N, CA and C atoms as a LAMMPS dump frame, in Angstrom:
ITEM: TIMESTEP
0
ITEM: NUMBER OF ATOMS
423
ITEM: BOX BOUNDS ff ff ff
-5.0000000000000000e+02 5.0000000000000000e+02
-5.0000000000000000e+02 5.0000000000000000e+02
-5.0000000000000000e+02 5.0000000000000000e+02
ITEM: ATOMS id mol type element x y z
1 1 1 N -441.244 95.495 -7.16
2 1 2 C -439.916 95.468 -7.729
3 1 3 C -439.8 94.279 -8.671
4 2 1 N -439.306 94.514 -9.871
5 2 2 C -439.093 93.457 -10.853
6 2 3 C -437.656 92.972 -10.709
7 3 1 N -437.491 91.669 -10.522
8 3 2 C -436.165 91.088 -10.367
9 3 3 C -435.417 91.113 -11.692
10 4 1 N -434.103 91.271 -11.606
11 4 2 C -433.247 91.211 -12.785
12 4 3 C -433.172 89.769 -13.266
13 5 1 N -432.478 89.559 -14.356
14 5 2 C -432.41 88.232 -14.959
15 5 3 C -431.005 87.644 -14.842
16 6 1 N -430.939 86.361 -14.492
17 6 2 C -429.692 85.609 -14.433
18 6 3 C -429.725 84.595 -15.566
19 7 1 N -428.655 84.491 -16.337
20 7 2 C -428.569 83.488 -17.39
21 7 3 C -428.109 82.162 -16.797
22 8 1 N -428.836 81.071 -17.046
23 8 2 C -428.506 79.749 -16.504
24 8 3 C -428.298 78.788 -17.665
25 9 1 N -427.236 77.968 -17.584
26 9 2 C -426.983 77.009 -18.653
27 9 3 C -426.416 75.716 -18.091
28 10 1 N -426.471 74.667 -18.9
29 10 2 C -425.893 73.375 -18.557
30 10 3 C -425.335 72.76 -19.822
31 11 1 N -424.179 72.117 -19.695
32 11 2 C -423.583 71.473 -20.858
33 11 3 C -424.305 70.189 -21.215
34 12 1 N -425.006 69.601 -20.22
35 12 2 C -425.659 68.323 -20.51
36 12 3 C -426.713 68.007 -19.47
37 13 1 N -427.83 67.55 -19.958
38 13 2 C -428.814 66.904 -19.113
39 13 3 C -428.797 65.461 -19.58
40 14 1 N -428.278 64.575 -18.747
41 14 2 C -428.18 63.196 -19.198
42 14 3 C -428.912 62.266 -18.247
43 15 1 N -429.423 61.182 -18.797
44 15 2 C -430.039 60.178 -17.957
45 15 3 C -428.945 59.246 -17.464
46 16 1 N -429.267 58.453 -16.49
47 16 2 C -428.282 57.517 -15.965
48 16 3 C -428.137 57.716 -14.479
49 17 1 N -426.914 57.996 -14.032
50 17 2 C -426.641 58.149 -12.608
51 17 3 C -427.51 59.259 -12.018
52 18 1 N -427.929 59.054 -10.789
53 18 2 C -428.782 60.024 -10.094
54 18 3 C -427.911 61.098 -9.448
55 19 1 N -427.283 61.915 -10.302
56 19 2 C -426.431 63.003 -9.838
57 19 3 C -426.885 64.297 -10.502
58 20 1 N -426.647 65.39 -9.804
59 20 2 C -427.038 66.683 -10.353
60 20 3 C -426.218 66.988 -11.609
61 21 1 N -426.848 67.626 -12.598
62 21 2 C -426.126 67.974 -13.82
63 21 3 C -425.225 69.179 -13.578
64 22 1 N -424.24 69.369 -14.458
65 22 2 C -423.423 70.579 -14.34
66 22 3 C -424.273 71.799 -14.687
67 23 1 N -424.135 72.838 -13.916
68 23 2 C -424.873 74.086 -14.143
69 23 3 C -423.919 75.26 -14.041
70 24 1 N -424.187 76.29 -14.803
71 24 2 C -423.437 77.537 -14.656
72 24 3 C -424.397 78.701 -14.829
73 25 1 N -424.014 79.859 -14.303
74 25 2 C -424.865 81.04 -14.386
75 25 3 C -424.007 82.286 -14.473
76 26 1 N -424.6 83.329 -15.02
77 26 2 C -423.952 84.628 -15.162
78 26 3 C -424.954 85.699 -14.787
79 27 1 N -424.469 86.895 -14.523
80 27 2 C -425.346 88.037 -14.294
81 27 3 C -425.844 88.199 -12.876
82 28 1 N -425.142 87.621 -11.905
83 28 2 C -425.549 87.785 -10.507
84 28 3 C -425.278 89.237 -10.099
85 29 1 N -426.28 89.93 -9.552
86 29 2 C -426.087 91.325 -9.163
87 29 3 C -425.06 91.478 -8.039
88 30 1 N -424.364 92.599 -8.043
89 30 2 C -423.334 92.866 -7.044
90 30 3 C -423.822 92.877 -5.613
91 31 1 N -425.088 93.191 -5.38
92 31 2 C -425.619 93.263 -4.024
93 31 3 C -426.092 91.937 -3.461
94 32 1 N -425.872 90.841 -4.193
95 32 2 C -426.334 89.538 -3.711
96 32 3 C -425.517 89.09 -2.504
97 33 1 N -426.209 88.564 -1.493
98 33 2 C -425.556 87.997 -0.309
99 33 3 C -425.51 86.483 -0.366
100 34 1 N -426.369 85.888 -1.18
101 34 2 C -426.368 84.439 -1.354
102 34 3 C -427.11 84.085 -2.627
103 35 1 N -426.905 82.835 -3.066
104 35 2 C -427.634 82.278 -4.19
105 35 3 C -428.388 81.051 -3.711
106 36 1 N -429.395 80.683 -4.454
107 36 2 C -430.169 79.478 -4.143
108 36 3 C -430.571 78.827 -5.451
109 37 1 N -430.932 77.551 -5.365
110 37 2 C -431.308 76.789 -6.543
111 37 3 C -432.439 75.84 -6.171
112 38 1 N -433.438 75.775 -7.039
113 38 2 C -434.481 74.759 -6.887
114 38 3 C -434.626 74.025 -8.209
115 39 1 N -435.036 72.763 -8.123
116 39 2 C -435.358 71.972 -9.313
117 39 3 C -436.753 71.413 -9.085
118 40 1 N -437.682 71.824 -9.944
119 40 2 C -439.093 71.485 -9.785
120 40 3 C -439.613 70.855 -11.076
121 41 1 N -440.37 69.778 -10.931
122 41 2 C -441.056 69.13 -12.049
123 41 3 C -442.541 69.468 -11.936
124 42 1 N -443.046 70.428 -12.726
125 42 2 C -444.459 70.794 -12.629
126 42 3 C -445.392 69.722 -13.191
127 43 1 N -444.84 68.732 -13.876
128 43 2 C -445.645 67.668 -14.474
129 43 3 C -445.835 66.491 -13.523
130 44 1 N -445.308 66.604 -12.304
131 44 2 C -445.408 65.524 -11.321
132 44 3 C -446.853 65.216 -10.978
133 45 1 N -447.128 63.969 -10.581
134 45 2 C -448.508 63.579 -10.278
135 45 3 C -449.058 64.337 -9.067
136 46 1 N -450.169 65.013 -9.273
137 46 2 C -450.869 65.68 -8.175
138 46 3 C -450.36 67.049 -7.8
139 47 1 N -449.094 67.35 -8.062
140 47 2 C -448.529 68.652 -7.685
141 47 3 C -447.173 68.812 -8.333
142 48 1 N -446.645 70.01 -8.349
143 48 2 C -445.248 70.13 -8.769
144 48 3 C -444.379 69.3 -7.811
145 49 1 N -443.417 68.599 -8.365
146 49 2 C -442.576 67.687 -7.59
147 49 3 C -441.196 68.315 -7.413
148 50 1 N -440.743 68.433 -6.181
149 50 2 C -439.468 69.068 -5.846
150 50 3 C -438.349 68.034 -5.918
151 51 1 N -437.336 68.316 -6.752
152 51 2 C -436.177 67.441 -6.87
153 51 3 C -434.958 67.971 -6.128
154 52 1 N -434.908 69.293 -5.876
155 52 2 C -433.737 69.853 -5.186
156 52 3 C -434.067 71.237 -4.667
157 53 1 N -433.626 71.506 -3.465
158 53 2 C -433.642 72.842 -2.876
159 53 3 C -432.281 73.014 -2.209
160 54 1 N -431.536 74.013 -2.626
161 54 2 C -430.24 74.308 -2.009
162 54 3 C -430.13 75.823 -1.883
163 55 1 N -429.722 76.283 -0.708
164 55 2 C -429.652 77.734 -0.483
165 55 3 C -428.393 78.09 0.289
166 56 1 N -428.145 79.401 0.38
167 56 2 C -426.934 79.964 0.992
168 56 3 C -425.672 79.577 0.22
169 57 1 N -425.822 79.441 -1.107
170 57 2 C -424.641 79.279 -1.96
171 57 3 C -423.873 80.593 -1.974
172 58 1 N -422.547 80.547 -2.077
173 58 2 C -421.77 81.788 -2.121
174 58 3 C -422.17 82.65 -3.319
175 59 1 N -422.348 83.952 -3.114
176 59 2 C -422.792 84.817 -4.217
177 59 3 C -421.755 84.971 -5.324
178 60 1 N -420.501 84.697 -5.038
179 60 2 C -419.462 84.802 -6.066
180 60 3 C -419.363 83.538 -6.904
181 61 1 N -420.09 82.482 -6.526
182 61 2 C -420.028 81.244 -7.307
183 61 3 C -420.718 81.451 -8.644
184 62 1 N -420.271 80.69 -9.642
185 62 2 C -420.864 80.819 -10.979
186 62 3 C -421.212 79.467 -11.581
187 63 1 N -421.025 78.396 -10.795
188 63 2 C -421.355 77.078 -11.335
189 63 3 C -421.383 76.021 -10.237
190 64 1 N -421.953 74.889 -10.598
191 64 2 C -421.88 73.661 -9.814
192 64 3 C -421.519 72.559 -10.797
193 65 1 N -420.507 71.781 -10.494
194 65 2 C -420.14 70.696 -11.391
195 65 3 C -421.082 69.514 -11.198
196 66 1 N -421.039 68.585 -12.115
197 66 2 C -421.908 67.423 -12.047
198 66 3 C -421.69 66.67 -10.738
199 67 1 N -422.772 66.381 -10.03
200 67 2 C -422.696 65.646 -8.771
201 67 3 C -421.996 66.385 -7.659
202 68 1 N -421.913 67.705 -7.764
203 68 2 C -421.152 68.507 -6.808
204 68 3 C -421.716 68.421 -5.397
205 69 1 N -420.821 68.39 -4.431
206 69 2 C -421.224 68.53 -3.032
207 69 3 C -421.52 70.004 -2.807
208 70 1 N -422.457 70.313 -1.913
209 70 2 C -422.769 71.716 -1.652
210 70 3 C -421.536 72.474 -1.151
211 71 1 N -421.215 73.605 -1.771
212 71 2 C -420.026 74.352 -1.373
213 71 3 C -420.248 75.189 -0.114
214 72 1 N -419.162 75.407 0.623
215 72 2 C -419.167 76.331 1.759
216 72 3 C -420.251 76.057 2.776
217 73 1 N -420.957 77.11 3.152
218 73 2 C -422.011 77.021 4.162
219 73 3 C -423.387 76.791 3.551
220 74 1 N -423.435 76.337 2.31
221 74 2 C -424.739 76.121 1.685
222 74 3 C -425.484 74.999 2.394
223 75 1 N -426.806 75.038 2.257
224 75 2 C -427.696 74.13 2.974
225 75 3 C -428.649 73.494 1.973
226 76 1 N -428.892 72.192 2.124
227 76 2 C -429.824 71.511 1.234
228 76 3 C -431.147 71.265 1.933
229 77 1 N -432.212 71.534 1.203
230 77 2 C -433.552 71.298 1.705
231 77 3 C -434.023 69.889 1.367
232 78 1 N -435.257 69.614 1.772
233 78 2 C -435.873 68.304 1.549
234 78 3 C -436.555 68.28 0.181
235 79 1 N -436.321 67.215 -0.548
236 79 2 C -437.007 67.023 -1.821
237 79 3 C -438.275 66.208 -1.585
238 80 1 N -439.07 66.029 -2.618
239 80 2 C -440.33 65.286 -2.462
240 80 3 C -440.142 63.769 -2.467
241 81 1 N -438.899 63.315 -2.558
242 81 2 C -438.61 61.905 -2.326
243 81 3 C -438.481 61.635 -0.824
244 82 1 N -438.391 62.74 -0.035
245 82 2 C -438.274 62.615 1.412
246 82 3 C -436.85 62.644 1.929
247 83 1 N -435.897 63.013 1.075
248 83 2 C -434.506 63.103 1.51
249 83 3 C -433.979 64.507 1.228
250 84 1 N -432.819 64.813 1.777
251 84 2 C -432.174 66.099 1.522
252 84 3 C -431.24 65.954 0.332
253 85 1 N -431.158 66.995 -0.489
254 85 2 C -430.257 66.992 -1.621
255 85 3 C -430.968 66.709 -2.931
256 86 1 N -430.158 66.474 -3.95
257 86 2 C -430.656 66.278 -5.309
258 86 3 C -431.143 64.855 -5.524
259 87 1 N -432.246 64.725 -6.23
260 87 2 C -432.716 63.447 -6.763
261 87 3 C -433.175 63.72 -8.187
262 88 1 N -432.761 62.882 -9.097
263 88 2 C -432.981 63.112 -10.518
264 88 3 C -434.341 62.701 -11.034
265 89 1 N -434.537 62.911 -12.333
266 89 2 C -435.806 62.601 -12.989
267 89 3 C -436.198 61.135 -12.85
268 90 1 N -437.491 60.918 -12.663
269 90 2 C -438.025 59.56 -12.566
270 90 3 C -439.506 59.571 -12.954
271 91 1 N -439.827 60.1 -14.163
272 91 2 C -441.236 60.177 -14.547
273 91 3 C -441.802 58.799 -14.877
274 92 1 N -443.127 58.666 -14.876
275 92 2 C -443.721 57.406 -15.306
276 92 3 C -443.371 57.138 -16.769
277 93 1 N -443.271 55.888 -17.17
278 93 2 C -442.958 55.58 -18.569
279 93 3 C -443.954 56.244 -19.528
280 94 1 N -443.41 56.773 -20.624
281 94 2 C -444.237 57.317 -21.68
282 94 3 C -444.515 58.8 -21.618
283 95 1 N -444.368 59.423 -20.464
284 95 2 C -444.682 60.851 -20.392
285 95 3 C -443.402 61.679 -20.27
286 96 1 N -443.338 62.755 -21.036
287 96 2 C -442.19 63.67 -20.985
288 96 3 C -442.449 64.69 -19.876
289 97 1 N -441.481 64.823 -18.971
290 97 2 C -441.588 65.787 -17.881
291 97 3 C -440.573 66.904 -18.073
292 98 1 N -440.915 68.075 -17.564
293 98 2 C -440.072 69.266 -17.652
294 98 3 C -439.481 69.535 -16.273
295 99 1 N -438.178 69.757 -16.233
296 99 2 C -437.47 69.985 -14.976
297 99 3 C -436.925 71.408 -15.001
298 100 1 N -437.519 72.256 -14.156
299 100 2 C -437.189 73.679 -14.099
300 100 3 C -436.102 73.901 -13.05
301 101 1 N -434.914 74.319 -13.516
302 101 2 C -433.798 74.66 -12.645
303 101 3 C -433.829 76.177 -12.463
304 102 1 N -434.188 76.626 -11.274
305 102 2 C -434.273 78.063 -10.969
306 102 3 C -433.083 78.468 -10.116
307 103 1 N -432.398 79.527 -10.51
308 103 2 C -431.335 80.118 -9.7
309 103 3 C -431.852 81.456 -9.193
310 104 1 N -431.65 81.701 -7.906
311 104 2 C -432.093 82.935 -7.258
312 104 3 C -430.886 83.661 -6.684
313 105 1 N -430.788 84.974 -6.918
314 105 2 C -429.828 85.83 -6.224
315 105 3 C -430.622 86.549 -5.135
316 106 1 N -430.163 86.435 -3.894
317 106 2 C -430.894 86.978 -2.747
318 106 3 C -430.087 88.062 -2.054
319 107 1 N -430.796 89.003 -1.453
320 107 2 C -430.134 90.071 -0.716
321 107 3 C -429.877 89.687 0.744
322 108 1 N -429.983 88.403 1.055
323 108 2 C -429.812 87.904 2.417
324 108 3 C -429.342 86.453 2.377
325 109 1 N -428.918 85.964 3.525
326 109 2 C -428.706 84.529 3.74
327 109 3 C -429.966 84.048 4.441
328 110 1 N -430.428 82.858 4.116
329 110 2 C -431.599 82.344 4.823
330 110 3 C -431.155 81.692 6.127
331 111 1 N -432.046 81.698 7.102
332 111 2 C -431.736 81.061 8.386
333 111 3 C -432.429 79.703 8.504
334 112 1 N -432.934 79.198 7.393
335 112 2 C -433.617 77.909 7.406
336 112 3 C -432.624 76.774 7.678
337 113 1 N -433.055 75.748 8.396
338 113 2 C -432.174 74.608 8.649
339 113 3 C -432.169 73.628 7.481
340 114 1 N -431.187 72.733 7.479
341 114 2 C -431.139 71.644 6.518
342 114 3 C -432.444 70.861 6.604
343 115 1 N -432.933 70.422 5.452
344 115 2 C -434.174 69.649 5.411
345 115 3 C -435.428 70.491 5.315
346 116 1 N -435.28 71.803 5.171
347 116 2 C -436.458 72.661 5.02
348 116 3 C -437.139 72.377 3.688
349 117 1 N -438.447 72.533 3.658
350 117 2 C -439.224 72.283 2.445
351 117 3 C -439.082 73.431 1.457
352 118 1 N -439.443 73.158 0.211
353 118 2 C -439.455 74.208 -0.8
354 118 3 C -440.441 75.306 -0.429
355 119 1 N -441.578 74.957 0.135
356 119 2 C -442.555 75.996 0.505
357 119 3 C -441.994 76.891 1.608
358 120 1 N -441.27 76.331 2.572
359 120 2 C -440.63 77.158 3.61
360 120 3 C -439.579 78.058 2.984
361 121 1 N -438.814 77.51 2.035
362 121 2 C -437.809 78.295 1.34
363 121 3 C -438.461 79.446 0.572
364 122 1 N -439.524 79.147 -0.177
365 122 2 C -440.206 80.186 -0.951
366 122 3 C -440.756 81.284 -0.037
367 123 1 N -441.299 80.906 1.107
368 123 2 C -441.785 81.904 2.073
369 123 3 C -440.64 82.766 2.588
370 124 1 N -439.494 82.141 2.863
371 124 2 C -438.352 82.855 3.435
372 124 3 C -437.734 83.866 2.479
373 125 1 N -437.844 83.632 1.167
374 125 2 C -437.181 84.538 0.221
375 125 3 C -438.097 85.65 -0.291
376 126 1 N -439.365 85.634 0.105
377 126 2 C -440.261 86.703 -0.347
378 126 3 C -439.683 88.06 0.026
379 127 1 N -439.596 88.951 -0.958
380 127 2 C -439.059 90.286 -0.748
381 127 3 C -437.537 90.349 -0.753
382 128 1 N -436.856 89.231 -1.001
383 128 2 C -435.393 89.202 -0.968
384 128 3 C -434.759 88.801 -2.296
385 129 1 N -435.557 88.602 -3.35
386 129 2 C -435.035 88.145 -4.639
387 129 3 C -434.562 89.341 -5.459
388 130 1 N -433.264 89.361 -5.759
389 130 2 C -432.688 90.417 -6.594
390 130 3 C -432.728 90.053 -8.067
391 131 1 N -432.578 88.772 -8.362
392 131 2 C -432.555 88.314 -9.748
393 131 3 C -432.858 86.819 -9.765
394 132 1 N -433.392 86.355 -10.888
395 132 2 C -433.668 84.93 -11.063
396 132 3 C -433.261 84.507 -12.463
397 133 1 N -433.023 83.23 -12.618
398 133 2 C -432.739 82.656 -13.918
399 133 3 C -433.259 81.237 -13.948
400 134 1 N -433.47 80.715 -15.147
401 134 2 C -434.058 79.394 -15.27
402 134 3 C -433.552 78.712 -16.536
403 135 1 N -433.396 77.398 -16.421
404 135 2 C -433.188 76.535 -17.573
405 135 3 C -434.107 75.349 -17.368
406 136 1 N -434.686 74.846 -18.463
407 136 2 C -435.617 73.726 -18.376
408 136 3 C -435.053 72.556 -19.174
409 137 1 N -434.951 71.412 -18.496
410 137 2 C -434.559 70.173 -19.164
411 137 3 C -435.764 69.254 -19.225
412 138 1 N -435.82 68.39 -20.218
413 138 2 C -436.921 67.434 -20.316
414 138 3 C -436.357 66.022 -20.226
415 139 1 N -437.21 65.103 -19.777
416 139 2 C -436.8 63.71 -19.658
417 139 3 C -438.031 62.832 -19.847
418 140 1 N -437.825 61.723 -20.566
419 140 2 C -438.893 60.76 -20.81
420 140 3 C -438.29 59.366 -20.727
421 141 1 N -439.045 58.459 -20.075
422 141 2 C -438.6 57.058 -20.025
423 141 3 C -439.37 56.233 -21.033
């Protein structure tokens, strides 16, 4: 099954405070039971670096404001900094890194607990993705 496409946008990717940027999305399929979001830096040293995993977002939601607290019953996973929630760009000086913001529409709610890893999340959503969308921001120090 080929997943449908979700349009993802942000008014600004800015450096400075370590807060999540504003995001919005459109095109969530009617059969979605939840949404999820990951932020991955594939340019991270040694492996893709996870900056955010959040799941069980309400399917009727269409955005997250800058620095937003997780809405409703949503759950935040563990990032590769070792904490739960969002952590912003922090590449080594001189190299430009790409930050992939993926939005997933799922046909289920996940039963994963807070602090779950991105790999556990990816395993849990196999066969449940109705649509995906992505926006990529870059950052260089």
